[in-house]
C-alpha positions as CSV (number, residue, x, y, z in Angstrom):
1,M,67.6,-7.6,-55.2
2,P,70.0,-4.8,-55.1
3,E,73.4,-5.5,-53.2
4,K,73.6,-2.0,-51.6
5,P,71.2,0.6,-50.3
6,G,69.3,2.9,-52.7
7,L,67.0,2.8,-55.7
8,G,69.6,1.4,-58.0
9,V,69.6,4.5,-60.3
10,E,72.5,7.1,-60.8
11,L,71.6,10.8,-60.7
12,N,73.4,12.9,-63.3
13,E,74.0,16.0,-61.2
14,E,75.1,18.1,-64.1
15,V,71.8,17.7,-65.9
16,V,70.1,18.4,-62.7
17,K,71.8,21.6,-62.2
18,Q,70.8,22.5,-65.7
19,H,67.2,22.1,-65.0
20,L,66.6,23.8,-61.6
21,R,63.6,26.1,-61.0
22,V,65.5,28.1,-58.3
23,P,69.1,28.7,-58.5
24,G,71.3,26.7,-56.1
25,Y,72.1,23.0,-55.6
26,F,72.4,21.9,-52.2
27,E,73.3,25.5,-51.0
28,P,73.9,26.0,-47.3
29,T,70.6,26.8,-45.4
30,P,71.5,28.7,-42.1
31,E,67.9,29.6,-41.6
32,Y,67.2,26.0,-40.7
33,D,70.1,25.5,-38.3
34,K,68.1,26.9,-35.4
35,Y,65.3,24.8,-34.0
36,I,62.0,26.7,-34.1
37,I,61.0,25.3,-30.6
38,Q,64.1,27.1,-29.0
39,D,62.1,30.3,-28.9
40,Y,59.1,28.9,-27.1
41,R,61.0,27.1,-24.2
42,P,60.1,28.1,-20.7
43,G,62.5,30.8,-19.7
44,G,63.2,32.1,-23.2
45,P,65.3,31.1,-26.1
46,I,68.8,29.5,-25.5
47,K,71.6,31.8,-26.3
């Protein structure tokens, strides 16, 4: 039994960055900061 949360494996981030299909490794994603539902509220979007 593991003594801490997780799968018990270490991720080698440098190797992961070398094998990305799309550039960017945990880049900011401001397009997902706004809830989609905000545009559909009664009375319009929250400003």
